[in-house]
SERO-4910 file (N, C-alpha, C, O; in steps of 0.05 Angstrom, whole numbers):
BEGIN
 pado doro    nc1    nc2    nc3   cac1   cac2   cac3    cc1    cc2    cc3    oc1    oc2    oc3
  Unk    A    434    -35    -97    411    -35    -76    385    -55    -96    382    -52   -120
  Unk    A    369    -74    -80    347    -90    -98    329    -88    -81    326    -89    -56
  Unk    A    314    -83   -105    286    -79    -99    264   -101   -104    263   -109   -127
  Unk    A    247   -113    -85    226   -131    -89    201   -114    -92    195    -95    -78
  Unk    A    183   -124   -118    162   -109   -122    140   -136   -116    148   -160   -116
  Unk    A    120   -131   -113     89   -152   -119     74   -136   -118     77   -115   -105
  Unk    A     47   -144   -135     29   -127   -139     -5   -142   -124    -13   -165   -123
  Unk    A    -11   -129   -119    -45   -149   -101    -64   -127   -113    -57   -104   -120
  Unk    A    -89   -137   -112   -110   -123   -115   -132   -124   -101   -136   -143    -85
  Unk    A   -153   -100   -106   -180    -99    -90   -206    -90   -103   -206    -74   -122
  Unk    A   -222    -97    -96   -251    -84   -117   -262    -64    -82   -265    -73    -59
  Unk    A   -264    -42    -89   -277    -20    -72   -291      5    -80   -290     17   -102
  Unk    A   -302     10    -58   -321     41    -65   -326     61    -58   -347     67    -46
  Unk    A   -309     77    -63   -317    101    -39   -332    129    -58   -343    128    -80
  Unk    A   -326    158    -40   -338    169    -45   -312    208    -36   -307    210    -12
  Unk    A   -307    220    -44   -294    238    -33   -308    272    -13   -316    295    -17
  Unk    A   -304    260     -1   -318    279     14   -319    306      5   -304    305    -15
  Unk    A   -331    340      8   -312    361     -1   -298    367    -33   -285    385    -44
  Unk    A   -308    337    -43   -295    341    -78   -313    357    -96   -336    348    -92
  Unk    A   -313    374   -111   -331    387   -128   -332    373   -162   -321    383   -181
  Unk    A   -348    351   -163   -345    335   -184   -355    310   -185   -369    303   -166
  Unk    A   -352    294   -207   -365    267   -207   -354    254   -179   -370    244   -164
  Unk    A   -320    254   -170   -315    234   -145   -334    236   -127   -341    214   -119
  Unk    A   -349    261   -115   -362    255    -93   -382    243    -87   -393    242    -65
  Unk    A   -388    228   -121   -420    209   -107   -402    185   -101   -378    189   -106
  Unk    A   -410    158    -91   -408    138    -95   -391    119   -112   -406    108   -129
  Unk    A   -371    112   -114   -367    103   -153   -338     79   -143   -320     82   -126
  Unk    A   -342     66   -154   -321     35   -154   -295     40   -160   -292     64   -162
  Unk    A   -278     29   -163   -253     16   -170   -245    -17   -162   -251    -29   -142
  Unk    A   -227    -27   -188   -207    -39   -178   -194    -29   -181   -187    -16   -201
  Unk    A   -182    -33   -153   -157    -16   -146   -124    -40   -148   -123    -65   -147
  Unk    A   -102    -19   -153    -82    -44   -162    -57    -32   -144    -43    -12   -150
  Unk    A    -56    -53   -117    -28    -49   -105     -1    -54   -113      6    -77   -120
  Unk    A     18    -28   -111     54    -47   -124     61    -41    -98     48    -20    -92
  Unk    A     77    -50    -77    103    -62    -55    128    -63    -66    137    -82    -78
  Unk    A    143    -35    -60    171    -50    -77    188    -41    -41    182    -22    -27
  Unk    A    202    -55    -37    221    -54    -13    241    -66    -27    241    -84    -44
  Unk    A    268    -44    -11    291    -43    -25    311    -52      4    307    -46     27
  Unk    A    335    -69    -12    349    -78      2    380    -76     -6    387    -79    -29
  Unk    A    397    -70     17    426    -67      5    439    -91      2    457    -96    -15
  Unk    A    428   -111     25    441   -135     31    425   -161     23    401   -167     28
  Unk    A    451   -179      8    430   -204      3    439   -221     26    462   -218     33
  Unk    A    420   -243     43    425   -271     54    447   -291     49    462   -289     30
  Unk    A    448   -317     73    466   -328     52    465   -348     33    481   -363     23
  Unk    A    437   -343     29    420   -362     -3    422   -347    -19    415   -355    -41
  Unk    A    432   -320    -19    437   -298    -41    402   -289    -47    394   -284    -70
  Unk    A    385   -287    -25    362   -268    -32    358   -238    -12    376   -232      4
  Unk    A    338   -225    -15    350   -204      5    322   -211     15    323   -206     39
  Unk    A    288   -224      6    272   -232     26    257   -252      8    264   -250    -15
  Unk    A    239   -270     13    229   -283      9    200   -265     -2    186   -248     10
  Unk    A    200   -278    -31    176   -260    -46    155   -269    -24    149   -247    -16
  Unk    A    139   -288     -8    120   -303      6    123   -287     24    106   -291     40
  Unk    A    140   -266     31    132   -255     61    126   -234     50    110   -220     63
  Unk    A    133   -225     33    133   -187     20     98   -190     16     84   -172     24
  Unk    A     82   -221     -3     57   -212    -13     40   -218     10     19   -206     14
  Unk    A     53   -243     30     33   -237     45     26   -219     65      5   -218     78
  Unk    A     54   -200     68     47   -172     92     28   -155     78     13   -141     90
  Unk    A     28   -158     42     17   -141     24    -13   -147     29    -29   -128     28
  Unk    A    -20   -174     34    -46   -184     28    -69   -176     52    -93   -171     55
  Unk    A    -41   -180     69    -60   -170    105    -61   -140    102    -78   -127    113
  Unk    A    -49   -133     92    -49    -99     97    -72    -87     72    -79    -63     70
  Unk    A    -82   -112     51   -112    -96     45   -131   -111     48   -150   -108     32
  Unk    A   -133   -137     72   -162   -157     67   -176   -133     84   -192   -124     68
  Unk    A   -179   -120    104   -199    -97    104   -208    -78     77   -226    -62     82
  Unk    A   -200    -77     57   -217    -63     41   -230    -72     17   -245    -58      5
  Unk    A   -223   -104      7   -235   -114     -8   -264   -125     -6   -273   -142     10
  Unk    A   -282   -108    -32   -314   -105    -36   -323    -92     -5   -340   -103      9
  Unk    A   -313    -76      0   -324    -47      9   -330    -19     11   -316     -6     -5
  Unk    A   -343     -7     22   -345     21     17   -330     32     25   -341     42     45
  Unk    A   -302     40     24   -282     49     45   -295     80     62   -287     85     85
  Unk    A   -314     97     51   -315    110     64   -339    100     98   -357    113    109
  Unk    A   -328     76    103   -346     55    125   -325     37    128   -334     14    132
  Unk    A   -293     40    128   -277     28    143   -262     56    161   -258     79    154
  Unk    A   -257     42    187   -256     59    197   -233     81    204   -235    101    217
  Unk    A   -211     72    192   -194     92    184   -196    114    166   -179    131    161
  Unk    A   -224    113    154   -228    129    138   -249    151    138   -257    165    120
  Unk    A   -258    147    176   -276    161    190   -273    196    178   -287    211    166
  Unk    A   -250    195    190   -233    229    193   -224    229    166   -236    249    159
  Unk    A   -214    222    147   -198    224    116   -217    207     94   -230    185     95
  Unk    A   -214    224     75   -230    219     53   -210    190     49   -197    181     68
  Unk    A   -210    182     32   -203    152     19   -196    157     -5   -201    143    -25
  Unk    A   -185    177     -4   -168    186    -39   -139    162    -33   -127    154    -13
  Unk    A   -139    160    -60   -111    147    -67    -80    153    -47    -63    136    -39
  Unk    A    -80    177    -44    -60    184    -33    -61    171      2    -41    162     14
  Unk    A    -89    172     13    -90    169     42    -90    135     36    -87    119     55
  Unk    A    -93    129     18    -95     90     14    -69     86     19    -57     72     35
  Unk    A    -59    105     -4    -29     94      3      0    101     19     23     93     18
  Unk    A    -15    121     34      3    121     63     -8    102     88      5     94    108
  Unk    A    -36     96     83    -39     73    102    -33     53    102    -33     42    124
  Unk    A    -27     38     80    -17     16     58     13     14     62     24     -7     60
  Unk    A     25     36     69     50     35     68     64     32    105     85     21    112
  Unk    A     39     47    125     45     46    150     47     22    152     67     14    163
  Unk    A     24      0    141     18    -17    152     33    -45    141     28    -66    154
  Unk    A     46    -47    124     73    -60    114     97    -45    132    111    -57    148
  Unk    A     98    -17    129    127    -19    155    134    -35    169    154    -48    171
  Unk    A     99    -32    189    108    -41    213    110    -77    205    127    -87    220
  Unk    A    103    -90    193    100   -123    180    131   -122    177    141   -139    192
  Unk    A    151   -107    160    172   -116    151    190   -100    177    214   -105    177
  Unk    A    180    -83    199    210    -83    220    231   -114    218    226   -138    217
  Unk    A    256    -99    218    275   -115    227    273   -141    204    277   -164    210
  Unk    A    267   -132    181    273   -142    152    296   -137    139    304   -154    124
  Unk    A    309   -113    144    331   -104    129    326    -91    108    344    -86     93
  Unk    A    302    -82    103    289    -72     84    304    -39     95    307    -29    117
  Unk    A    310    -30     72    330      1     74    298     25     63    292     45     76
  Unk    A    281     15     37    271     36     35    236     21     33    235     -4     29
  Unk    A    219     32     34    185     20     22    175     37      3    183     60      6
  Unk    A    162     35    -15    148     39    -30    119     25    -44    116      6    -58
  Unk    A     95     47    -31     67     37    -46     56     54    -62     56     78    -60
  Unk    A     43     37    -84     32     41   -114      4     33   -100      0     12    -88
  Unk    A    -15     55   -104    -44     49   -106    -51     66   -139    -46     87   -150
  Unk    A    -64     44   -144    -71     44   -165   -114     51   -175   -136     40   -171
  Unk    A   -105     75   -188   -142     73   -191   -162     73   -208   -187     75   -208
  Unk    A   -136     67   -229   -144     69   -259   -115     52   -277    -92     52   -269
  Unk    A   -125     40   -299    -96     45   -310    -77     62   -313    -55     53   -316
  Unk    A    -83     95   -312    -71    111   -314    -66    131   -295    -55    153   -300
  Unk    A    -75    122   -274    -76    138   -252    -60    122   -225    -62     98   -225
  Unk    A    -49    131   -211    -32    124   -184    -27    141   -173    -25    163   -184
  Unk    A    -23    138   -144     -2    154   -126      9    136   -118      0    113   -116
  Unk    A     39    145   -112     57    133    -94     67    144    -66     62    168    -61
  Unk    A     80    129    -49     78    136    -24    103    123    -14    105     99     -8
  Unk    A    125    146    -12    152    121      2    162    140     21    157    164     25
  Unk    A    183    117     36    186    126     54    219    114     67    221     93     54
  Unk    A    237    115     79    259    101     89    257     85    111    238     89    126
  Unk    A    270     68    116    262     39    127    296     56    142    314     66    128
  Unk    A    296     52    175    314     52    183    309     37    221    289     29    234
  Unk    A    329     39    226    323      1    246    302    -15    250    294    -28    269
  Unk    A    293    -11    222    276    -37    226    246    -16    220    223    -25    216
  Unk    A    252     10    221    221     30    226    224     48    208    246     54    201
  Unk    A    205     58    197    212     87    178    216    106    191    209    111    214
  Unk    A    232    123    173    246    154    187    236    172    166    240    196    168
***
């Protein structure tokens, strides 16, 4: 299996509703996001996917978050903008972008800090996650 990984970042604030502790108040992070796509085969020139395509898809998935209060982003009106929900939502956006690419597995890691991250992963089957 060939695994391509790209990394991008964004800066954003959030607060966790219902959390008891410092994270219930508005605070910010310089988020780091890693996207990994796994491929079983290479194309005729010996690559599984152009890194540019994966970088562009990740950048597009993150575009609505940079320099925002994530609690004000529509997708987080009904759910907390936790690292877990961010990872799952970014995964869903990337999954749609990569349909038909030949990717077998997709994995997204969202880092709140240098020491804390959440990873969400799923298999791709016939161009969509299983």
